[in-house]
TORDRENKE-656956 format. One record per atom (N, C-alpha, C, O): atom name; y, x negated, z negated. Coordinates in steps of 0.05 Angstrom, whole numbers. Last residue first. Example, Ala and Ser with C-alpha at 12.3 -4.5 7.8 and 13.67 -1.06 7.14 Angstrom:
{"N",{-45,-257,-142}}
{"CA",{-21,-273,-143}}
{"C",{1,-258,-157}}
{"O",{23,-268,-161}}
{"N",{-114,-264,-156}}
{"CA",{-90,-246,-156}}
{"C",{-66,-264,-156}}
{"O",{-66,-285,-169}}
//
This chain:
{"N",{121,2396,-2248}}
{"CA",{99,2380,-2236}}
{"C",{106,2375,-2207}}
{"O",{90,2362,-2193}}
{"N",{155,2410,-2310}}
{"CA",{153,2408,-2281}}
{"C",{129,2391,-2273}}
{"O",{118,2375,-2288}}
{"N",{192,2441,-2357}}
{"CA",{164,2433,-2352}}
{"C",{161,2433,-2322}}
{"O",{163,2454,-2309}}
{"N",{258,2416,-2372}}
{"CA",{239,2434,-2358}}
{"C",{212,2423,-2356}}
{"O",{208,2398,-2354}}
{"N",{290,2378,-2393}}
{"CA",{283,2400,-2410}}
{"C",{263,2419,-2398}}
{"O",{252,2436,-2412}}
{"N",{303,2342,-2354}}
{"CA",{283,2334,-2373}}
{"C",{275,2356,-2392}}
{"O",{254,2354,-2406}}
{"N",{310,2356,-2289}}
{"CA",{320,2366,-2315}}
{"C",{298,2360,-2336}}
{"O",{277,2373,-2335}}
{"N",{326,2337,-2224}}
{"CA",{310,2332,-2248}}
{"C",{325,2342,-2273}}
{"O",{348,2337,-2277}}
{"N",{342,2341,-2171}}
{"CA",{344,2365,-2189}}
{"C",{330,2361,-2215}}
{"O",{322,2381,-2228}}
{"N",{329,2298,-2141}}
{"CA",{358,2304,-2145}}
{"C",{363,2327,-2164}}
{"O",{385,2332,-2173}}
{"N",{283,2249,-2153}}
{"CA",{286,2278,-2155}}
{"C",{316,2284,-2160}}
{"O",{327,2277,-2181}}
{"N",{280,2198,-2105}}
{"CA",{288,2206,-2132}}
{"C",{294,2235,-2133}}
{"O",{308,2246,-2116}}
{"N",{235,2160,-2067}}
{"CA",{249,2185,-2070}}
{"C",{255,2191,-2099}}
{"O",{238,2188,-2116}}
{"N",{222,2110,-2022}}
{"CA",{227,2115,-2051}}
{"C",{244,2140,-2053}}
{"O",{266,2141,-2041}}
{"N",{174,2105,-1970}}
{"CA",{200,2113,-1980}}
{"C",{199,2114,-2011}}
{"O",{178,2118,-2023}}
{"N",{142,2103,-1908}}
{"CA",{144,2090,-1934}}
{"C",{172,2095,-1945}}
{"O",{191,2090,-1931}}
{"N",{96,2117,-1859}}
{"CA",{120,2127,-1872}}
{"C",{120,2116,-1901}}
{"O",{101,2120,-1916}}
{"N",{68,2095,-1798}}
{"CA",{71,2090,-1827}}
{"C",{97,2103,-1836}}
{"O",{117,2102,-1823}}
{"N",{69,2112,-1746}}
{"CA",{43,2105,-1757}}
{"C",{44,2101,-1787}}
{"O",{24,2104,-1801}}
{"N",{109,2170,-1730}}
{"CA",{107,2142,-1739}}
{"C",{79,2136,-1750}}
{"O",{67,2154,-1762}}
{"N",{125,2211,-1671}}
{"CA",{116,2206,-1698}}
{"C",{115,2177,-1705}}
{"O",{119,2160,-1687}}
{"N",{100,2203,-1604}}
{"CA",{119,2214,-1623}}
{"C",{107,2209,-1651}}
{"O",{84,2205,-1654}}
{"N",{59,2183,-1575}}
{"CA",{85,2175,-1566}}
{"C",{107,2186,-1584}}
{"O",{131,2180,-1581}}
{"N",{2,2186,-1574}}
{"CA",{17,2179,-1598}}
{"C",{44,2168,-1591}}
{"O",{52,2146,-1600}}
{"N",{-20,2244,-1537}}
{"CA",{-12,2216,-1538}}
{"C",{3,2211,-1564}}
{"O",{15,2229,-1575}}
{"N",{-79,2283,-1525}}
{"CA",{-52,2279,-1535}}
{"C",{-46,2250,-1534}}
{"O",{-63,2233,-1530}}
{"N",{-122,2333,-1494}}
{"CA",{-115,2305,-1501}}
{"C",{-87,2305,-1513}}
{"O",{-72,2325,-1511}}
{"N",{-148,2375,-1463}}
{"CA",{-152,2371,-1492}}
{"C",{-146,2342,-1501}}
{"O",{-162,2329,-1513}}
{"N",{-132,2386,-1412}}
{"CA",{-154,2366,-1416}}
{"C",{-158,2359,-1445}}
{"O",{-171,2339,-1451}}
{"N",{-97,2429,-1422}}
{"CA",{-115,2429,-1399}}
{"C",{-139,2410,-1403}}
{"O",{-162,2416,-1397}}
{"N",{-64,2418,-1465}}
{"CA",{-85,2437,-1469}}
{"C",{-106,2436,-1446}}
{"O",{-129,2441,-1451}}
{"N",{-39,2362,-1490}}
{"CA",{-44,2373,-1463}}
{"C",{-68,2392,-1465}}
{"O",{-91,2382,-1468}}
{"N",{8,2349,-1540}}
{"CA",{-19,2359,-1534}}
{"C",{-20,2371,-1505}}
{"O",{-3,2387,-1498}}
{"N",{52,2331,-1562}}
{"CA",{44,2318,-1537}}
{"C",{17,2328,-1528}}
{"O",{5,2316,-1510}}
{"N",{107,2361,-1596}}
{"CA",{78,2361,-1590}}
{"C",{74,2347,-1563}}
{"O",{89,2351,-1544}}
{"N",{153,2355,-1652}}
{"CA",{145,2360,-1625}}
{"C",{115,2359,-1621}}
{"O",{100,2358,-1640}}
{"N",{172,2354,-1703}}
{"CA",{169,2328,-1689}}
{"C",{163,2332,-1660}}
{"O",{167,2314,-1644}}
{"N",{223,2403,-1717}}
{"CA",{195,2396,-1713}}
{"C",{194,2369,-1698}}
{"O",{211,2363,-1682}}
{"N",{279,2388,-1761}}
{"CA",{267,2399,-1736}}
{"C",{238,2389,-1733}}
{"O",{230,2369,-1745}}
{"N",{282,2402,-1831}}
{"CA",{282,2384,-1808}}
{"C",{270,2397,-1784}}
{"O",{253,2415,-1786}}
{"N",{323,2428,-1884}}
{"CA",{301,2431,-1865}}
{"C",{305,2411,-1842}}
{"O",{327,2404,-1834}}
{"N",{368,2429,-1915}}
{"CA",{345,2413,-1925}}
{"C",{322,2414,-1906}}
{"O",{301,2401,-1912}}
{"N",{411,2452,-1894}}
{"CA",{394,2470,-1909}}
{"C",{369,2455,-1919}}
{"O",{351,2468,-1931}}
{"N",{434,2413,-1865}}
{"CA",{448,2420,-1890}}
{"C",{431,2439,-1907}}
{"O",{435,2441,-1931}}
{"N",{375,2378,-1841}}
{"CA",{401,2391,-1838}}
{"C",{412,2399,-1865}}
{"O",{401,2392,-1886}}
{"N",{345,2312,-1843}}
{"CA",{345,2341,-1850}}
{"C",{373,2352,-1847}}
{"O",{393,2338,-1850}}
{"N",{334,2269,-1787}}
{"CA",{346,2275,-1813}}
{"C",{346,2305,-1818}}
{"O",{346,2321,-1799}}
{"N",{291,2224,-1751}}
{"CA",{303,2250,-1756}}
{"C",{315,2252,-1783}}
{"O",{307,2237,-1802}}
{"N",{264,2177,-1736}}
{"CA",{293,2176,-1744}}
{"C",{306,2202,-1748}}
{"O",{331,2203,-1748}}
{"N",{210,2186,-1730}}
{"CA",{227,2185,-1706}}
{"C",{257,2186,-1713}}
{"O",{273,2195,-1697}}
{"N",{194,2224,-1789}}
{"CA",{188,2205,-1768}}
{"C",{209,2207,-1746}}
{"O",{224,2226,-1744}}
{"N",{220,2226,-1855}}
{"CA",{217,2240,-1829}}
{"C",{213,2219,-1807}}
{"O",{226,2198,-1807}}
{"N",{211,2238,-1923}}
{"CA",{211,2218,-1901}}
{"C",{205,2232,-1876}}
{"O",{186,2248,-1874}}
{"N",{216,2282,-1955}}
{"CA",{226,2257,-1965}}
{"C",{226,2235,-1945}}
{"O",{240,2214,-1948}}
{"N",{228,2347,-1960}}
{"CA",{221,2328,-1939}}
{"C",{233,2301,-1947}}
{"O",{258,2298,-1946}}
{"N",{206,2386,-2013}}
{"CA",{226,2366,-2005}}
{"C",{214,2349,-1982}}
{"O",{192,2338,-1985}}
{"N",{198,2451,-2034}}
{"CA",{186,2430,-2017}}
{"C",{209,2412,-2008}}
{"O",{229,2421,-1996}}
{"N",{190,2483,-2096}}
{"CA",{208,2474,-2075}}
{"C",{195,2451,-2060}}
{"O",{183,2434,-2073}}
{"N",{182,2537,-2142}}
{"CA",{170,2516,-2125}}
{"C",{189,2509,-2103}}
{"O",{203,2527,-2092}}
{"N",{176,2565,-2209}}
{"CA",{190,2561,-2183}}
{"C",{177,2538,-2168}}
{"O",{162,2522,-2180}}
{"N",{162,2614,-2256}}
{"CA",{152,2590,-2242}}
{"C",{165,2589,-2215}}
{"O",{166,2608,-2200}}
{"N",{196,2636,-2315}}
{"CA",{189,2639,-2287}}
{"C",{181,2613,-2275}}
{"O",{191,2592,-2282}}
{"N",{214,2631,-2367}}
{"CA",{185,2632,-2362}}
{"C",{177,2635,-2333}}
{"O",{153,2637,-2328}}
{"N",{266,2622,-2375}}
{"CA",{258,2650,-2376}}
{"C",{228,2654,-2370}}
{"O",{219,2676,-2368}}
{"N",{272,2568,-2366}}
{"CA",{273,2577,-2394}}
{"C",{264,2606,-2396}}
{"O",{256,2615,-2418}}
{"N",{225,2553,-2313}}
{"CA",{252,2555,-2324}}
{"C",{250,2568,-2352}}
{"O",{229,2577,-2361}}
{"N",{178,2507,-2290}}
{"CA",{183,2531,-2306}}
{"C",{211,2530,-2316}}
{"O",{221,2510,-2326}}
{"N",{165,2481,-2224}}
{"CA",{176,2479,-2251}}
{"C",{179,2507,-2264}}
{"O",{182,2527,-2250}}
{"N",{142,2438,-2172}}
{"CA",{141,2464,-2185}}
{"C",{152,2460,-2213}}
{"O",{149,2439,-2225}}
{"N",{149,2406,-2110}}
{"CA",{156,2407,-2138}}
{"C",{154,2435,-2149}}
{"O",{164,2454,-2136}}
{"N",{121,2368,-2062}}
{"CA",{123,2396,-2071}}
{"C",{127,2396,-2101}}
{"O",{110,2386,-2116}}
{"N",{144,2323,-2015}}
{"CA",{137,2326,-2043}}
{"C",{142,2356,-2050}}
{"O",{163,2367,-2045}}
{"N",{123,2296,-1952}}
{"CA",{136,2316,-1968}}
{"C",{127,2314,-1997}}
{"O",{105,2305,-2003}}
{"N",{133,2261,-1893}}
{"CA",{122,2261,-1920}}
{"C",{138,2281,-1936}}
{"O",{162,2282,-1935}}
{"N",{117,2274,-1823}}
{"CA",{136,2273,-1846}}
{"C",{119,2270,-1872}}
{"O",{95,2274,-1873}}
{"N",{83,2259,-1780}}
{"CA",{107,2274,-1776}}
{"C",{127,2271,-1798}}
{"O",{150,2265,-1794}}
{"N",{44,2204,-1757}}
{"CA",{53,2221,-1779}}
{"C",{79,2234,-1772}}
{"O",{96,2223,-1758}}
{"N",{-1,2203,-1700}}
{"CA",{20,2192,-1717}}
{"C",{29,2213,-1738}}
{"O",{23,2237,-1735}}
{"N",{-72,2221,-1701}}
{"CA",{-44,2223,-1691}}
{"C",{-25,2210,-1711}}
{"O",{-31,2206,-1734}}
{"N",{-127,2175,-1709}}
{"CA",{-114,2201,-1708}}
{"C",{-85,2199,-1698}}
{"O",{-76,2178,-1689}}
{"N",{-154,2129,-1721}}
{"CA",{-162,2143,-1697}}
{"C",{-147,2170,-1693}}
{"O",{-155,2185,-1675}}
{"N",{-129,2113,-1769}}
{"CA",{-130,2095,-1746}}
{"C",{-137,2108,-1720}}
{"O",{-129,2100,-1698}}
{"N",{-86,2159,-1799}}
{"CA",{-114,2154,-1792}}
{"C",{-114,2136,-1768}}
{"O",{-101,2141,-1748}}
{"N",{-25,2127,-1824}}
{"CA",{-40,2147,-1808}}
{"C",{-70,2139,-1806}}
{"O",{-77,2116,-1810}}
{"N",{-3,2117,-1889}}
{"CA",{-12,2105,-1864}}
{"C",{-30,2124,-1850}}
{"O",{-47,2136,-1862}}
{"N",{49,2122,-1936}}
{"CA",{27,2136,-1922}}
{"C",{22,2122,-1895}}
{"O",{41,2115,-1881}}
{"N",{76,2117,-1998}}
{"CA",{69,2101,-1975}}
{"C",{45,2114,-1961}}
{"O",{24,2117,-1973}}
{"N",{126,2125,-2046}}
{"CA",{106,2138,-2030}}
{"C",{101,2122,-2004}}
{"O",{120,2114,-1991}}
{"N",{149,2125,-2109}}
{"CA",{144,2106,-2087}}
{"C",{120,2117,-2071}}
{"O",{98,2120,-2081}}
{"N",{198,2161,-2143}}
{"CA",{170,2161,-2133}}
{"C",{168,2143,-2108}}
{"O",{184,2146,-2089}}
{"N",{234,2166,-2204}}
{"CA",{233,2159,-2175}}
{"C",{203,2156,-2168}}
{"O",{187,2149,-2184}}
{"N",{266,2210,-2251}}
{"CA",{243,2194,-2242}}
{"C",{245,2189,-2212}}
{"O",{256,2204,-2196}}
{"N",{333,2198,-2274}}
{"CA",{313,2215,-2261}}
{"C",{290,2198,-2252}}
{"O",{293,2174,-2246}}
{"N",{367,2186,-2336}}
{"CA",{355,2175,-2312}}
{"C",{334,2195,-2301}}
{"O",{318,2206,-2316}}
{"N",{386,2200,-2386}}
{"CA",{403,2204,-2363}}
{"C",{392,2194,-2337}}
{"O",{407,2193,-2317}}
{"N",{346,2154,-2420}}
{"CA",{366,2175,-2423}}
{"C",{383,2176,-2398}}
{"O",{394,2156,-2389}}
{"N",{282,2141,-2391}}
{"CA",{308,2131,-2400}}
{"C",{328,2154,-2400}}
{"O",{328,2171,-2383}}
{"N",{219,2164,-2414}}
{"CA",{242,2167,-2396}}
{"C",{267,2155,-2408}}
{"O",{273,2158,-2432}}
{"N",{164,2156,-2430}}
{"CA",{186,2139,-2438}}
{"C",{210,2140,-2419}}
{"O",{219,2119,-2409}}
{"N",{117,2169,-2375}}
{"CA",{130,2175,-2401}}
{"C",{153,2155,-2406}}
{"O",{160,2140,-2388}}
{"N",{72,2195,-2331}}
{"CA",{98,2181,-2332}}
{"C",{113,2189,-2357}}
{"O",{121,2212,-2361}}
{"N",{5,2186,-2324}}
{"CA",{25,2200,-2340}}
{"C",{51,2184,-2341}}
{"O",{50,2161,-2351}}
{"N",{-31,2186,-2260}}
{"CA",{-22,2175,-2286}}
{"C",{-1,2193,-2299}}
{"O",{9,2212,-2288}}
{"N",{-41,2207,-2210}}
{"CA",{-59,2215,-2232}}
{"C",{-50,2205,-2259}}
{"O",{-61,2214,-2280}}
{"N",{-17,2150,-2177}}
{"CA",{-24,2178,-2176}}
{"C",{-45,2184,-2197}}
{"O",{-63,2169,-2202}}
{"N",{7,2099,-2224}}
{"CA",{-3,2109,-2198}}
{"C",{-9,2139,-2200}}
{"O",{-6,2151,-2221}}
{"N",{70,2082,-2255}}
{"CA",{42,2091,-2257}}
{"C",{33,2101,-2230}}
{"O",{49,2112,-2215}}
{"N",{112,2024,-2252}}
{"CA",{106,2052,-2259}}
{"C",{77,2057,-2261}}
{"O",{61,2040,-2269}}
{"N",{118,1971,-2238}}
{"CA",{142,1986,-2246}}
{"C",{137,2014,-2255}}
{"O",{155,2028,-2265}}
{"N",{68,1952,-2225}}
{"CA",{84,1937,-2244}}
{"C",{107,1954,-2255}}
{"O",{115,1951,-2278}}
{"N",{47,1987,-2186}}
{"CA",{34,1985,-2213}}
{"C",{52,1972,-2233}}
{"O",{52,1980,-2257}}
{"N",{84,1976,-2144}}
{"CA",{80,2003,-2155}}
{"C",{68,2003,-2183}}
{"O",{77,2018,-2200}}
{"N",{78,1922,-2134}}
{"CA",{103,1932,-2145}}
{"C",{100,1959,-2158}}
{"O",{111,1965,-2179}}
{"N",{26,1926,-2113}}
{"CA",{31,1909,-2136}}
{"C",{57,1917,-2150}}
{"O",{58,1919,-2175}}
{"N",{36,1958,-2068}}
{"CA",{19,1968,-2089}}
{"C",{23,1952,-2115}}
{"O",{24,1963,-2137}}
{"N",{70,1924,-2036}}
{"CA",{79,1950,-2047}}
{"C",{62,1960,-2070}}
{"O",{73,1969,-2090}}
{"N",{77,1873,-2014}}
{"CA",{60,1877,-2038}}
{"C",{67,1903,-2052}}
{"O",{69,1903,-2076}}
{"N",{116,1879,-1976}}
{"CA",{88,1875,-1967}}
{"C",{68,1878,-1989}}
{"O",{45,1884,-1984}}
{"N",{165,1930,-1986}}
{"CA",{152,1905,-1995}}
{"C",{124,1903,-1984}}
{"O",{109,1923,-1983}}
{"N",{192,1975,-1975}}
{"CA",{188,1957,-1953}}
{"C",{174,1931,-1961}}
{"O",{170,1914,-1944}}
{"N",{199,2003,-2021}}
{"CA",{183,2016,-2001}}
{"C",{177,1997,-1977}}
{"O",{159,2003,-1961}}
{"N",{236,1973,-2049}}
{"CA",{207,1971,-2057}}
{"C",{189,1983,-2036}}
{"O",{166,1975,-2033}}
{"N",{287,1985,-2033}}
{"CA",{274,1962,-2021}}
{"C",{244,1959,-2028}}
{"O",{229,1946,-2014}}
{"N",{301,2028,-2066}}
{"CA",{294,2033,-2038}}
{"C",{280,2010,-2025}}
{"O",{263,2014,-2007}}
{"N",{268,2018,-2130}}
{"CA",{291,2017,-2112}}
{"C",{282,2021,-2083}}
{"O",{259,2018,-2077}}
{"N",{244,2044,-2191}}
{"CA",{239,2037,-2164}}
{"C",{266,2037,-2148}}
{"O",{283,2054,-2152}}
{"N",{246,2058,-2246}}
{"CA",{263,2035,-2236}}
{"C",{257,2027,-2207}}
{"O",{263,2005,-2199}}
{"N",{212,2094,-2266}}
{"CA",{241,2099,-2272}}
{"C",{258,2077,-2259}}
{"O",{283,2079,-2260}}
{"N",{157,2124,-2228}}
{"CA",{169,2106,-2247}}
{"C",{198,2112,-2251}}
{"O",{208,2133,-2242}}
{"N",{96,2134,-2193}}
{"CA",{120,2145,-2206}}
{"C",{131,2126,-2226}}
{"O",{115,2113,-2241}}
{"N",{65,2127,-2129}}
{"CA",{71,2116,-2156}}
{"C",{96,2131,-2167}}
{"O",{114,2138,-2151}}
{"N",{16,2130,-2081}}
{"CA",{37,2146,-2094}}
{"C",{40,2135,-2122}}
{"O",{21,2135,-2138}}
{"N",{-11,2120,-2017}}
{"CA",{-5,2108,-2043}}
{"C",{18,2124,-2055}}
{"O",{37,2130,-2041}}
{"N",{-60,2140,-1972}}
{"CA",{-36,2149,-1987}}
{"C",{-34,2133,-2013}}
{"O",{-53,2133,-2029}}
{"N",{-86,2138,-1909}}
{"CA",{-85,2123,-1934}}
{"C",{-59,2130,-1947}}
{"O",{-37,2127,-1935}}
{"N",{-125,2187,-1873}}
{"CA",{-99,2174,-1879}}
{"C",{-102,2159,-1906}}
{"O",{-119,2166,-1923}}
{"N",{-166,2210,-1838}}
{"CA",{-170,2188,-1857}}
{"C",{-144,2173,-1862}}
{"O",{-143,2149,-1857}}
{"N",{-163,2281,-1834}}
{"CA",{-154,2255,-1825}}
{"C",{-158,2234,-1847}}
{"O",{-153,2239,-1870}}
{"N",{-183,2323,-1873}}
{"CA",{-198,2312,-1850}}
{"C",{-189,2285,-1842}}
{"O",{-205,2266,-1841}}
{"N",{-151,2337,-1913}}
{"CA",{-166,2359,-1900}}
{"C",{-180,2349,-1875}}
{"O",{-187,2365,-1858}}
{"N",{-153,2298,-1972}}
{"CA",{-146,2300,-1944}}
{"C",{-163,2323,-1932}}
{"O",{-186,2327,-1940}}
{"N",{-129,2280,-2037}}
{"CA",{-145,2297,-2020}}
{"C",{-135,2295,-1991}}
{"O",{-111,2291,-1986}}
{"N",{-137,2225,-2084}}
{"CA",{-121,2244,-2068}}
{"C",{-139,2259,-2049}}
{"O",{-163,2252,-2046}}
{"N",{-135,2189,-2147}}
{"CA",{-149,2201,-2124}}
{"C",{-130,2219,-2109}}
{"O",{-109,2227,-2119}}
{"N",{-140,2170,-2203}}
{"CA",{-126,2157,-2181}}
{"C",{-139,2164,-2155}}
{"O",{-152,2148,-2141}}
{"N",{-161,2188,-2251}}
{"CA",{-149,2207,-2233}}
{"C",{-132,2194,-2210}}
{"O",{-113,2206,-2200}}
{"N",{-192,2159,-2283}}
{"CA",{-164,2155,-2287}}
{"C",{-147,2172,-2267}}
{"O",{-122,2170,-2267}}
{"N",{-241,2177,-2263}}
{"CA",{-234,2184,-2290}}
{"C",{-204,2179,-2296}}
{"O",{-193,2194,-2312}}
{"N",{-240,2154,-2212}}
{"CA",{-240,2183,-2214}}
{"C",{-231,2191,-2243}}
{"O",{-216,2210,-2246}}
{"N",{-243,2100,-2225}}
{"CA",{-220,2110,-2210}}
{"C",{-217,2140,-2213}}
{"O",{-195,2151,-2216}}
{"N",{-294,2099,-2249}}
{"CA",{-270,2092,-2265}}
{"C",{-245,2102,-2251}}
{"O",{-226,2112,-2265}}
{"N",{-326,2112,-2205}}
{"CA",{-324,2130,-2228}}
{"C",{-300,2125,-2245}}
{"O",{-286,2143,-2254}}
{"N",{-317,2066,-2174}}
{"CA",{-310,2092,-2164}}
{"C",{-307,2112,-2186}}
{"O",{-288,2128,-2187}}
{"N",{-338,2026,-2207}}
{"CA",{-310,2025,-2200}}
{"C",{-300,2052,-2189}}
{"O",{-278,2061,-2195}}
{"N",{-392,2043,-2210}}
{"CA",{-376,2040,-2234}}
{"C",{-346,2041,-2228}}
{"O",{-331,2054,-2241}}
{"N",{-410,2041,-2157}}
{"CA",{-410,2066,-2171}}
{"C",{-391,2065,-2196}}
{"O",{-376,2084,-2201}}
{"N",{-365,2003,-2115}}
{"CA",{-388,2005,-2132}}
{"C",{-387,2032,-2147}}
{"O",{-365,2043,-2149}}
{"N",{-324,1974,-2082}}
{"CA",{-341,1996,-2073}}
{"C",{-367,1996,-2089}}
{"O",{-389,1991,-2078}}
{"N",{-267,1963,-2125}}
{"CA",{-289,1954,-2108}}
{"C",{-306,1978,-2102}}
{"O",{-305,1999,-2115}}
{"N",{-225,1991,-2147}}
{"CA",{-222,1962,-2144}}
{"C",{-244,1950,-2127}}
{"O",{-240,1929,-2114}}
{"N",{-204,2052,-2114}}
{"CA",{-222,2037,-2132}}
{"C",{-218,2007,-2127}}
{"O",{-210,1999,-2105}}
{"N",{-177,2107,-2101}}
{"CA",{-167,2080,-2102}}
{"C",{-183,2064,-2123}}
{"O",{-175,2064,-2146}}
{"N",{-204,2155,-2058}}
{"CA",{-206,2143,-2085}}
{"C",{-196,2114,-2083}}
{"O",{-206,2099,-2067}}
{"N",{-202,2218,-2027}}
{"CA",{-192,2190,-2026}}
{"C",{-192,2179,-2054}}
{"O",{-182,2191,-2072}}
{"N",{-246,2262,-2000}}
{"CA",{-236,2253,-2026}}
{"C",{-228,2224,-2023}}
{"O",{-244,2207,-2016}}
{"N",{-238,2308,-1946}}
{"CA",{-244,2281,-1956}}
{"C",{-232,2277,-1984}}
{"O",{-211,2288,-1990}}
{"N",{-247,2354,-1898}}
{"CA",{-248,2351,-1927}}
{"C",{-257,2323,-1935}}
{"O",{-280,2316,-1932}}
{"N",{-275,2389,-1840}}
{"CA",{-254,2376,-1855}}
{"C",{-259,2374,-1885}}
{"O",{-275,2389,-1896}}
{"N",{-306,2411,-1802}}
{"CA",{-317,2389,-1817}}
{"C",{-298,2377,-1837}}
{"O",{-304,2356,-1849}}
{"N",{-308,2484,-1798}}
{"CA",{-298,2458,-1791}}
{"C",{-310,2436,-1810}}
{"O",{-322,2442,-1830}}
{"N",{-327,2546,-1770}}
{"CA",{-332,2526,-1790}}
{"C",{-321,2499,-1781}}
{"O",{-323,2492,-1757}}
{"N",{-324,2581,-1729}}
{"CA",{-301,2580,-1747}}
{"C",{-304,2560,-1770}}
{"O",{-286,2556,-1786}}
{"N",{-371,2580,-1702}}
{"CA",{-348,2568,-1688}}
{"C",{-324,2565,-1708}}
{"O",{-307,2548,-1703}}
{"N",{-424,2594,-1713}}
{"CA",{-409,2579,-1733}}
{"C",{-383,2567,-1721}}
{"O",{-374,2547,-1731}}
{"N",{-448,2622,-1670}}
{"CA",{-451,2632,-1698}}
{"C",{-432,2619,-1718}}
{"O",{-424,2632,-1737}}
{"N",{-435,2597,-1623}}
{"CA",{-432,2626,-1624}}
{"C",{-433,2636,-1653}}
{"O",{-419,2656,-1660}}
{"N",{-447,2543,-1633}}
{"CA",{-419,2551,-1628}}
{"C",{-415,2581,-1630}}
{"O",{-394,2589,-1639}}
{"N",{-506,2545,-1640}}
{"CA",{-487,2540,-1662}}
{"C",{-459,2549,-1656}}
{"O",{-446,2561,-1674}}
{"N",{-543,2549,-1601}}
{"CA",{-531,2574,-1610}}
{"C",{-509,2570,-1631}}
{"O",{-495,2589,-1638}}
{"N",{-563,2499,-1593}}
{"CA",{-547,2510,-1571}}
{"C",{-534,2537,-1578}}
{"O",{-516,2547,-1564}}
{"N",{-551,2468,-1656}}
{"CA",{-569,2479,-1636}}
{"C",{-551,2490,-1614}}
{"O",{-526,2490,-1616}}
{"N",{-543,2438,-1720}}
{"CA",{-536,2439,-1691}}
{"C",{-559,2450,-1674}}
{"O",{-582,2442,-1676}}
{"N",{-558,2484,-1774}}
{"CA",{-556,2457,-1763}}
{"C",{-553,2459,-1732}}
{"O",{-559,2480,-1721}}
{"N",{-561,2529,-1805}}
{"CA",{-542,2528,-1783}}
{"C",{-537,2500,-1773}}
{"O",{-516,2493,-1764}}
{"N",{-594,2524,-1847}}
{"CA",{-602,2543,-1827}}
{"C",{-584,2542,-1802}}
{"O",{-591,2551,-1781}}
{"N",{-566,2488,-1882}}
{"CA",{-588,2478,-1865}}
{"C",{-597,2498,-1842}}
{"O",{-605,2489,-1821}}
{"N",{-495,2501,-1875}}
{"CA",{-520,2504,-1889}}
{"C",{-543,2495,-1870}}
{"O",{-539,2495,-1846}}
{"N",{-453,2482,-1843}}
{"CA",{-448,2488,-1871}}
{"C",{-474,2490,-1887}}
{"O",{-474,2480,-1910}}
{"N",{-459,2426,-1795}}
{"CA",{-457,2454,-1804}}
{"C",{-455,2457,-1834}}
{"O",{-455,2437,-1849}}
{"N",{-457,2374,-1782}}
{"CA",{-483,2386,-1783}}
{"C",{-482,2415,-1795}}
{"O",{-503,2425,-1803}}
{"N",{-417,2337,-1739}}
{"CA",{-417,2358,-1760}}
{"C",{-444,2373,-1759}}
{"O",{-451,2383,-1738}}
{"N",{-395,2298,-1708}}
{"CA",{-420,2292,-1721}}
{"C",{-424,2312,-1744}}
{"O",{-434,2305,-1765}}
{"N",{-345,2308,-1689}}
{"CA",{-366,2301,-1669}}
{"C",{-393,2294,-1681}}
{"O",{-411,2287,-1667}}
{"N",{-316,2317,-1735}}
{"CA",{-322,2340,-1718}}
{"C",{-344,2333,-1698}}
{"O",{-359,2351,-1690}}
{"N",{-343,2287,-1794}}
{"CA",{-328,2285,-1769}}
{"C",{-335,2307,-1751}}
{"O",{-359,2316,-1750}}
{"N",{-376,2287,-1838}}
{"CA",{-353,2305,-1838}}
{"C",{-333,2299,-1815}}
{"O",{-309,2305,-1817}}
{"N",{-434,2279,-1865}}
{"CA",{-423,2278,-1838}}
{"C",{-400,2297,-1836}}
{"O",{-404,2321,-1832}}
{"N",{-466,2275,-1910}}
{"CA",{-437,2268,-1912}}
{"C",{-425,2265,-1884}}
{"O",{-406,2249,-1881}}
{"N",{-510,2326,-1929}}
{"CA",{-503,2305,-1909}}
{"C",{-473,2300,-1910}}
{"O",{-457,2319,-1911}}
{"N",{-526,2369,-1958}}
{"CA",{-529,2342,-1970}}
{"C",{-524,2320,-1951}}
{"O",{-532,2297,-1956}}
{"N",{-513,2418,-1939}}
{"CA",{-534,2404,-1925}}
{"C",{-541,2378,-1938}}
{"O",{-561,2365,-1930}}
{"N",{-471,2452,-1950}}
{"CA",{-494,2453,-1968}}
{"C",{-518,2438,-1956}}
{"O",{-541,2446,-1961}}
{"N",{-399,2442,-1949}}
{"CA",{-426,2442,-1936}}
{"C",{-448,2441,-1957}}
{"O",{-444,2431,-1979}}
{"N",{-346,2441,-1955}}
{"CA",{-361,2462,-1969}}
{"C",{-388,2465,-1957}}
{"O",{-400,2486,-1956}}
{"N",{-318,2375,-1968}}
{"CA",{-327,2397,-1950}}
{"C",{-339,2419,-1968}}
{"O",{-343,2415,-1992}}
{"N",{-260,2358,-2007}}
{"CA",{-288,2355,-2000}}
{"C",{-295,2378,-1981}}
{"O",{-280,2397,-1978}}
{"N",{-209,2324,-2045}}
{"CA",{-218,2342,-2023}}
{"C",{-247,2338,-2018}}
{"O",{-258,2316,-2024}}
{"N",{-176,2325,-2109}}
{"CA",{-192,2313,-2088}}
{"C",{-198,2333,-2067}}
{"O",{-193,2357,-2070}}
{"N",{-129,2314,-2159}}
{"CA",{-138,2332,-2138}}
{"C",{-153,2315,-2118}}
{"O",{-145,2293,-2110}}
//
């Protein structure tokens, strides 16, 4: 999965303060806010390539080591394996451990050990110019034997030392937005969330994603 804008200008300006609109007819002018106020600049494709070359970028896309963002320039690492431990999320060489013990985002996790659930190494870093992170989530979907499709959202890491309640839900991180002067402070949330999560409901007989 990747992200991108829906612009037709051939311009890669996707920051709000440098947004050239959706189509050439709606490029910036004094009338733009009245006609295109509902358009936003969001949409990024994150690609984990070995170097910034066409060949390396294409290879990363072909192996599906990509992620999507709706605007913030967050860095997301995601690995799946059978042997990750909680300490791996704190390693300075986290990516090296991720590749050594499993597969990266877009990969196929195979050769399951009998009686073992998959674990996922997740590392998220906030946009350097954006707000701190609230939480990391994994959305799981699966088919049951009756053919029905189910979905569940797991909060796997929460900022500010919060914990989920008995219902699995967590309280909101809060807000520091000042509407009067359109400002906020990074006094809540975390700049980095890193965790190893093991699926508590894993069933090898089910088709799941």
